[in-house]
Structure formats: C-alpha cells, structure tokens
Backbone as a printed PyTorch tensor [residue, N CA C, xyz], in Angstrom:
tensor([[[ 58.7430,  19.7370,  98.4670],
         [ 57.5180,  19.7440,  97.6980],
         [ 57.2150,  21.1840,  97.2890]],

        [[ 57.0150,  21.4050,  96.0400],
         [ 56.7510,  22.7430,  95.5100],
         [ 55.2490,  22.8930,  95.2810]],

        [[ 54.6200,  23.7500,  96.0620],
         [ 53.1820,  23.9750,  95.9130],
         [ 52.9270,  25.4090,  95.5070]],

        [[ 51.9280,  25.5870,  94.6860],
         [ 51.5070,  26.9220,  94.2930],
         [ 50.4050,  27.3650,  95.2310]],

        [[ 50.5650,  28.5510,  95.7890],
         [ 49.5440,  29.0770,  96.6860],
         [ 48.3880,  29.6190,  95.8490]],

        [[ 47.1990,  29.1240,  96.1000],
         [ 46.0180,  29.6190,  95.4040],
         [ 45.1610,  30.3950,  96.3760]],

        [[ 44.5180,  31.4090,  95.8640],
         [ 43.6890,  32.2430,  96.7290],
         [ 42.3890,  31.5300,  97.0550]],

        [[ 41.9700,  31.6570,  98.2840],
         [ 40.7110,  31.0890,  98.7340],
         [ 39.5790,  31.6510,  97.8830]],

        [[ 38.7560,  30.7840,  97.2660],
         [ 37.6680,  31.2820,  96.4110],
         [ 36.6290,  32.1000,  97.1760]],

        [[ 36.6490,  32.0190,  98.4890],
         [ 35.7130,  32.7890,  99.2990],
         [ 36.3460,  34.0590,  99.8460]],

        [[ 37.5450,  34.3830,  99.3900],
         [ 38.2270,  35.5670,  99.8920],
         [ 37.5510,  36.8350,  99.3870]],

        [[ 37.8370,  37.9030, 100.0640],
         [ 37.2980,  39.2140,  99.6840],
         [ 37.6380,  39.5480,  98.2320]],

        [[ 38.8910,  39.3690,  97.8440],
         [ 39.3180,  39.6970,  96.4790],
         [ 38.5680,  38.8620,  95.4480]],

        [[ 38.4020,  37.5810,  95.7170],
         [ 37.6940,  36.7050,  94.7830],
         [ 36.2130,  37.0860,  94.6670]],

        [[ 35.6180,  37.4550,  95.7840],
         [ 34.2120,  37.8580,  95.7530],
         [ 34.0280,  39.1480,  94.9660]],

        [[ 34.9290,  40.1120,  95.1630],
         [ 34.8450,  41.3640,  94.4010],
         [ 35.0910,  41.1120,  92.9220]],

        [[ 36.0290,  40.2310,  92.6140],
         [ 36.2920,  39.8750,  91.2220],
         [ 35.0610,  39.2320,  90.5930]],

        [[ 34.3730,  38.4020,  91.3490],
         [ 33.1530,  37.7700,  90.8480],
         [ 32.0760,  38.8110,  90.5600]],

        [[ 31.8960,  39.7690,  91.4730],
         [ 30.9320,  40.8470,  91.2390],
         [ 31.3020,  41.6310,  89.9770]],

        [[ 32.5860,  41.9340,  89.8300],
         [ 33.0460,  42.7190,  88.6810],
         [ 32.8230,  41.9670,  87.3690]],

        [[ 33.1230,  40.6840,  87.3600],
         [ 32.8700,  39.8790,  86.1520],
         [ 31.3860,  39.8630,  85.8440]],

        [[ 30.5530,  39.7130,  86.8720],
         [ 29.0960,  39.7280,  86.6670],
         [ 28.6190,  41.0510,  86.0800]],

        [[ 29.2200,  42.1550,  86.5060],
         [ 28.8370,  43.4670,  85.9660],
         [ 29.1070,  43.5180,  84.4690]],

        [[ 30.2970,  43.0770,  84.0620],
         [ 30.6290,  43.1080,  82.6380],
         [ 29.7560,  42.1440,  81.8430]],

        [[ 29.5460,  40.9520,  82.3710],
         [ 28.6940,  39.9690,  81.6950],
         [ 27.2690,  40.5070,  81.5450]],

        [[ 26.7410,  41.1200,  82.6020],
         [ 25.3740,  41.6640,  82.5680],
         [ 25.2500,  42.7820,  81.5480]],

        [[ 26.2180,  43.6840,  81.5140],
         [ 26.1680,  44.7920,  80.5510],
         [ 26.2620,  44.2710,  79.1250]],

        [[ 27.1930,  43.3660,  78.8800],
         [ 27.4240,  42.8750,  77.5190],
         [ 26.3070,  41.9420,  77.0590]],

        [[ 25.9920,  40.9440,  77.8630],
         [ 24.9700,  39.9780,  77.4480],
         [ 23.5710,  40.5610,  77.5350]],

        [[ 23.3870,  41.6150,  78.3190],
         [ 22.1100,  42.3190,  78.3610],
         [ 21.9420,  43.2500,  77.1800]],

        [[ 22.9430,  43.2840,  76.3170],
         [ 22.9830,  44.0630,  75.0730],
         [ 22.8890,  45.5670,  75.3020]],

        [[ 23.2470,  46.0240,  76.4860],
         [ 23.2430,  47.4630,  76.7220],
         [ 24.4420,  48.1220,  76.0580]],

        [[ 25.5970,  47.4560,  76.0590],
         [ 26.7590,  48.0330,  75.3980],
         [ 26.5160,  48.1510,  73.9000]],

        [[ 25.6510,  47.3210,  73.3600],
         [ 25.3400,  47.3470,  71.9250],
         [ 24.6790,  48.6350,  71.4720]],

        [[ 24.1660,  49.4240,  72.4040],
         [ 23.5520,  50.7090,  72.0590],
         [ 24.5990,  51.7530,  71.6940]],

        [[ 25.8540,  51.5470,  72.1310],
         [ 26.8870,  52.5470,  71.8780],
         [ 28.2050,  51.9690,  71.3570]],

        [[ 28.3410,  50.6410,  71.3990],
         [ 29.6010,  50.0370,  70.9520],
         [ 29.3620,  48.6350,  70.4100]],

        [[ 30.2830,  48.2060,  69.5710],
         [ 30.2810,  46.8460,  69.0490],
         [ 31.4970,  46.1070,  69.5970]],

        [[ 31.3720,  44.8080,  69.7360],
         [ 32.4890,  43.9920,  70.1940],
         [ 33.4090,  43.6770,  69.0220]],

        [[ 34.6980,  43.5500,  69.3110],
         [ 35.6520,  43.1140,  68.2900],
         [ 35.5910,  41.6010,  68.1100]],

        [[ 34.7090,  40.9520,  68.8310],
         [ 34.5810,  39.5040,  68.7190],
         [ 35.4700,  38.7380,  69.6840]],

        [[ 36.0020,  39.4340,  70.6820],
         [ 36.9080,  38.7810,  71.6320],
         [ 36.2970,  38.6260,  73.0260]],

        [[ 34.9730,  38.6780,  73.1200],
         [ 34.3110,  38.5430,  74.4150],
         [ 34.6330,  37.1860,  75.0260]],

        [[ 35.0650,  37.2110,  76.2850],
         [ 35.3860,  35.9840,  77.0110],
         [ 34.8380,  36.0880,  78.4280]],

        [[ 34.3390,  34.9780,  78.9390],
         [ 33.9460,  34.9210,  80.3340],
         [ 34.2000,  33.5080,  80.8450]],

        [[ 34.4720,  33.4260,  82.1320],
         [ 34.7720,  32.1550,  82.7580],
         [ 34.2100,  32.2030,  84.1750]],

        [[ 33.0930,  31.5200,  84.3890],
         [ 32.4590,  31.5130,  85.7080],
         [ 33.3300,  30.8540,  86.7680]],

        [[ 34.0630,  29.8330,  86.3830],
         [ 34.8870,  29.1180,  87.3510],
         [ 35.9870,  30.0140,  87.9260]],

        [[ 36.5660,  30.8610,  87.0790],
         [ 37.6520,  31.7370,  87.5130],
         [ 37.2140,  33.1820,  87.7450]],

        [[ 35.9230,  33.4500,  87.5970],
         [ 35.3730,  34.7950,  87.8100],
         [ 36.0610,  35.8460,  86.9480]],

        [[ 36.1850,  35.5550,  85.6670],
         [ 36.8080,  36.5030,  84.7550],
         [ 35.8680,  36.8150,  83.5960]],

        [[ 36.0550,  37.9960,  83.0450],
         [ 35.3140,  38.4140,  81.8560],
         [ 36.1050,  39.5340,  81.1950]],

        [[ 36.0790,  39.5720,  79.8720],
         [ 36.7620,  40.6490,  79.1650],
         [ 36.1630,  40.8060,  77.7710]],

        [[ 36.3380,  42.0020,  77.2260],
         [ 35.8790,  42.2840,  75.8680],
         [ 36.5590,  43.5650,  75.3910]],

        [[ 36.7500,  43.6670,  74.1000],
         [ 37.1800,  44.9180,  73.4840],
         [ 35.9680,  45.4880,  72.7740]],

        [[ 35.6020,  46.7120,  73.1440],
         [ 34.4540,  47.3850,  72.5500],
         [ 34.9390,  48.4880,  71.6170]],

        [[ 34.2340,  48.6500,  70.4980],
         [ 34.5320,  49.7150,  69.5380],
         [ 33.3460,  50.6750,  69.5620]],

        [[ 33.6030,  51.8950,  70.0040],
         [ 32.5510,  52.9020,  70.1060],
         [ 31.9990,  53.1990,  68.7110]],

        [[ 30.7030,  53.1450,  68.5590],
         [ 30.0660,  53.3230,  67.2510],
         [ 30.3210,  54.7140,  66.6900]],

        [[ 30.1800,  55.7470,  67.5120],
         [ 30.3150,  57.1290,  67.0250],
         [ 31.7410,  57.5020,  66.6340]],

        [[ 32.7310,  57.0010,  67.3570],
         [ 34.1160,  57.4490,  67.1560],
         [ 35.0470,  56.3820,  66.5960]],

        [[ 34.6280,  55.1260,  66.6660],
         [ 35.4410,  53.9630,  66.3020],
         [ 36.6480,  53.7730,  67.2230]],

        [[ 36.6450,  54.4450,  68.3850],
         [ 37.6900,  54.2220,  69.3890],
         [ 37.5070,  52.8350,  69.9840]],

        [[ 38.6340,  52.1590,  70.2500],
         [ 38.5990,  50.8270,  70.8440],
         [ 38.9190,  50.9080,  72.3230]],

        [[ 38.1720,  50.1300,  73.1180],
         [ 38.3500,  50.0980,  74.5640],
         [ 38.3290,  48.6520,  75.0400]],

        [[ 39.3930,  48.2460,  75.7260],
         [ 39.4270,  46.9260,  76.3520],
         [ 38.9840,  47.0790,  77.8010]],

        [[ 38.2040,  46.1120,  78.2740],
         [ 37.7740,  46.1100,  79.6760],
         [ 37.7690,  44.6810,  80.1940]],

        [[ 38.1470,  44.5590,  81.4650],
         [ 38.0570,  43.2680,  82.1340],
         [ 37.6300,  43.4710,  83.5830]],

        [[ 37.4800,  42.3680,  84.2960],
         [ 36.9650,  42.4410,  85.6650],
         [ 37.8920,  43.2000,  86.6010]],

        [[ 39.1930,  43.1620,  86.3730],
         [ 40.1070,  43.8720,  87.2730],
         [ 39.9170,  45.3820,  87.1900]],

        [[ 39.6060,  45.8820,  86.0250],
         [ 39.3450,  47.3160,  85.8590],
         [ 38.0810,  47.7130,  86.6140]],

        [[ 37.0970,  46.8350,  86.6010],
         [ 35.8360,  47.1190,  87.2930],
         [ 36.0330,  47.0640,  88.8090]],

        [[ 36.8410,  46.1260,  89.3040],
         [ 37.1400,  46.0860,  90.7500],
         [ 37.7750,  47.4060,  91.1670]],

        [[ 38.7200,  47.9160,  90.3830],
         [ 39.3600,  49.2010,  90.7230],
         [ 38.3310,  50.3330,  90.7290]],

        [[ 37.3750,  50.2950,  89.7970],
         [ 36.3360,  51.3200,  89.7830],
         [ 35.4430,  51.2130,  91.0180]],

        [[ 35.0830,  50.0050,  91.3970],
         [ 34.2600,  49.8230,  92.6040],
         [ 34.9810,  50.4330,  93.8020]],

        [[ 36.2860,  50.1910,  93.9060],
         [ 37.0530,  50.7630,  95.0150],
         [ 37.0230,  52.2900,  94.9770]],

        [[ 37.2320,  52.8700,  93.8030],
         [ 37.1960,  54.3360,  93.6740],
         [ 35.8320,  54.8890,  94.0590]],

        [[ 34.7830,  54.2490,  93.5490],
         [ 33.4260,  54.7170,  93.8370],
         [ 33.1110,  54.6010,  95.3230]],

        [[ 33.5960,  53.5510,  95.9440],
         [ 33.3100,  53.3410,  97.3670],
         [ 34.1050,  54.2770,  98.2580]],

        [[ 35.3060,  54.6440,  97.8420],
         [ 36.1460,  55.4880,  98.6940],
         [ 35.9490,  56.9750,  98.4200]],

        [[ 35.3280,  57.3240,  97.2980],
         [ 35.0380,  58.7260,  96.9860],
         [ 33.6800,  58.8100,  96.2890]],

        [[ 32.6690,  58.3480,  96.9820],
         [ 31.3280,  58.2210,  96.4010],
         [ 30.7890,  59.5270,  95.8280]],

        [[ 31.0610,  60.6380,  96.4780],
         [ 30.5090,  61.9110,  96.0150],
         [ 31.0290,  62.3100,  94.6360]],

        [[ 32.1970,  61.8210,  94.2600],
         [ 32.7630,  62.1520,  92.9500],
         [ 31.9540,  61.5470,  91.8060]],

        [[ 31.1520,  60.5420,  92.1010],
         [ 30.4210,  59.8380,  91.0530],
         [ 28.9200,  60.1340,  91.0480]],

        [[ 28.4590,  60.9460,  91.9970],
         [ 27.0250,  61.2040,  92.0970],
         [ 26.4640,  61.9790,  90.9100]],

        [[ 27.2600,  62.7310,  90.2140],
         [ 26.7700,  63.4420,  89.0380],
         [ 26.5610,  62.5410,  87.8420]],

        [[ 27.2290,  61.3870,  87.8330],
         [ 27.1570,  60.4610,  86.7050],
         [ 26.2900,  59.2360,  86.9850]],

        [[ 26.3220,  58.7710,  88.2140],
         [ 25.5900,  57.5650,  88.5900],
         [ 24.5030,  57.9270,  89.5970]],

        [[ 23.4500,  57.1490,  89.6160],
         [ 22.3710,  57.4010,  90.5690],
         [ 22.8620,  57.1550,  91.9930]],

        [[ 22.2120,  57.8100,  92.9600],
         [ 22.5460,  57.5930,  94.3730],
         [ 22.3870,  56.1250,  94.7360]],

        [[ 21.3550,  55.5050,  94.2000],
         [ 21.0900,  54.0920,  94.4740],
         [ 22.2510,  53.2180,  94.0040]],

        [[ 22.7680,  53.4870,  92.7950],
         [ 23.8610,  52.6810,  92.2580],
         [ 25.1560,  52.9280,  93.0300]],

        [[ 25.4500,  54.1710,  93.3510],
         [ 26.6440,  54.4770,  94.1360],
         [ 26.5530,  53.7970,  95.5060]],

        [[ 25.3840,  53.8430,  96.1190],
         [ 25.1980,  53.1950,  97.4230],
         [ 25.4520,  51.6910,  97.3260]],

        [[ 25.0100,  51.0660,  96.2360],
         [ 25.2450,  49.6340,  96.0470],
         [ 26.7360,  49.3310,  95.9180]],

        [[ 27.4640,  50.1900,  95.2030],
         [ 28.9040,  49.9840,  95.0500],
         [ 29.6250,  50.1530,  96.3870]],

        [[ 29.1980,  51.1180,  97.1770],
         [ 29.7690,  51.3110,  98.5110],
         [ 29.4950,  50.0710,  99.3680]],

        [[ 28.2810,  49.5690,  99.3010],
         [ 27.9110,  48.3960, 100.1040],
         [ 28.7070,  47.1550,  99.7210]],

        [[ 28.8690,  46.9040,  98.4230],
         [ 29.5880,  45.6970,  98.0060],
         [ 31.0740,  45.8100,  98.3270]],

        [[ 31.6290,  47.0270,  98.3110],
         [ 33.0250,  47.2050,  98.7120],
         [ 33.1860,  46.9340, 100.2110]],

        [[ 32.2290,  47.4120, 100.9990],
         [ 32.2790,  47.2160, 102.4550],
         [ 32.0260,  45.7630, 102.8340]],

        [[ 31.1490,  45.1050, 102.0850],
         [ 30.7830,  43.7180, 102.3770],
         [ 30.6280,  42.9600, 101.0590]],

        [[ 31.6630,  42.2580, 100.6060],
         [ 31.5890,  41.5460,  99.3310],
         [ 30.5190,  40.4590,  99.2630]],

        [[ 29.9200,  40.1180, 100.3980],
         [ 28.8020,  39.1750, 100.3820],
         [ 27.4700,  39.8610, 100.0550]],

        [[ 27.4910,  41.1770,  99.9670],
         [ 26.2880,  41.9530,  99.6390],
         [ 25.7490,  41.5070,  98.2780]],

        [[ 24.4320,  41.3820,  98.1680],
         [ 23.7880,  40.9930,  96.9090],
         [ 23.6800,  42.2230,  96.0170]],

        [[ 24.6060,  42.3750,  95.0870],
         [ 24.6810,  43.5730,  94.2520],
         [ 23.4540,  43.7320,  93.3620]],

        [[ 22.9760,  42.6630,  92.7440],
         [ 21.7200,  42.6430,  91.9910],
         [ 21.5380,  43.8570,  91.0700]],

        [[ 22.4000,  43.9800,  90.0570],
         [ 22.2920,  45.0770,  89.0880],
         [ 21.6100,  44.6130,  87.8200]],

        [[ 20.8670,  45.5270,  87.1990],
         [ 20.3060,  45.2060,  85.8880],
         [ 21.3050,  45.6440,  84.8130]],

        [[ 20.9920,  45.3650,  83.5520],
         [ 21.9080,  45.6570,  82.4550],
         [ 22.1650,  47.1470,  82.2860]],

        [[ 21.1780,  47.9890,  82.5840],
         [ 21.3580,  49.4390,  82.4610],
         [ 22.3860,  49.9310,  83.4740]],

        [[ 22.2460,  49.5110,  84.7440],
         [ 23.2170,  49.8950,  85.7700],
         [ 24.6060,  49.3660,  85.4320]],

        [[ 24.6770,  48.1220,  84.9990],
         [ 25.9650,  47.5220,  84.6570],
         [ 26.6290,  48.2840,  83.5080]],

        [[ 25.8370,  48.6770,  82.5140],
         [ 26.3930,  49.4380,  81.3950],
         [ 26.8880,  50.8070,  81.8370]],

        [[ 26.1970,  51.4450,  82.7660],
         [ 26.6750,  52.7330,  83.2930],
         [ 28.0480,  52.5700,  83.9280]],

        [[ 28.2640,  51.4720,  84.6440],
         [ 29.5710,  51.2140,  85.2510],
         [ 30.6100,  50.9920,  84.1600]],

        [[ 30.2880,  50.2080,  83.1500],
         [ 31.2240,  49.9710,  82.0420],
         [ 31.5950,  51.2940,  81.3710]],

        [[ 30.6010,  52.1510,  81.1170],
         [ 30.8980,  53.4490,  80.5030],
         [ 31.7900,  54.3020,  81.3980]],

        [[ 31.5460,  54.2880,  82.6990],
         [ 32.3830,  55.0610,  83.6110],
         [ 33.8260,  54.5650,  83.5770]],

        [[ 34.0040,  53.2550,  83.5460],
         [ 35.3510,  52.6800,  83.5030],
         [ 36.0510,  53.0630,  82.2030]],

        [[ 35.3550,  52.9270,  81.0870],
         [ 35.9840,  53.1180,  79.7790],
         [ 36.0220,  54.5670,  79.3090]],

        [[ 34.9430,  55.3060,  79.5610],
         [ 34.8050,  56.6450,  78.9970],
         [ 34.9800,  57.7600,  80.0340]],

        [[ 34.9530,  57.3870,  81.2990],
         [ 35.0830,  58.3750,  82.3670],
         [ 33.7970,  59.1250,  82.6500]],

        [[ 32.7390,  58.7530,  81.9610],
         [ 31.4130,  59.3620,  82.1560],
         [ 30.3730,  58.4670,  81.4990]],

        [[ 29.1170,  58.7070,  81.8400],
         [ 28.0220,  58.0050,  81.1890],
         [ 27.5950,  58.8840,  80.0220]],

        [[ 28.0210,  58.5120,  78.8370],
         [ 27.7020,  59.3010,  77.6360],
         [ 26.4150,  58.8300,  76.9600]],

        [[ 26.1320,  57.5420,  77.1090],
         [ 25.0090,  56.9570,  76.3840],
         [ 24.0140,  56.3870,  77.3790]],

        [[ 22.7800,  56.8790,  77.3150],
         [ 21.7080,  56.3200,  78.1240],
         [ 21.6360,  56.7500,  79.5430]]])
C-alpha cells in the first residue's frame, strides 16, 4: 500500500505557516501594502492549506516582489534568533511578538495591518521604507 505522509495540521511547522499566511493576508487585505505597492493581480490565499502569496509592484520604482508564507516563516525565524538586528526597523513590541510566536506557535500573534505590512516590507525590501 502506497501512502503519502502528510504533516500533522497541528504541528509546529503548520502553525508557523498559518501565522505567516495570516500576516500576508492581514497586510494585503488591510490595504496597507496599497500605500506603497500595487498587486499584479495574482493574490492567492487558502485557509485550508495555510498559504498566501502575491506579487507586489513598488509604486515609486516599479520593482516587482513576490512574497509567500514560506518567506515570512523564514523572517520570523531570523527575527526570533537575532532580535536585536531588527530593533532599529521594527518596534520592540513587534519583535517581542515574533520571538514569542517562534518559541510557542500557539501564541496569539494578533497583529494589525500596520504591523503586518512592516513585516512584509522587511521581507521584501530589507527595511521599513513606507510608514
């Protein structure tokens, strides 16, 4: 019998992926990314699989940036393992939340669209340039 191994939906990786998808969904649907970028029209999200992605075109430069939940999970890990590196760009409160969710994926991240957009900008631009 050939079975495909599926990851437990309650696993650490799945929970972090869900948080990351929520961050992108919150930033995009909260229209915070609209202050500095436009979508190419490829926004996708899937609650069942905890995925989200979009290609953003920066208004000022017309540079294109693709982002998905896996990129945000990697950023959460970086922020949690080297929190001081991000304190100049992100608030202490936001960095502390990222550290907490990395340590305990059951943590209630509860970010607003402004915080979520700051994370998206950090992932894509390497800094918070807008807002």
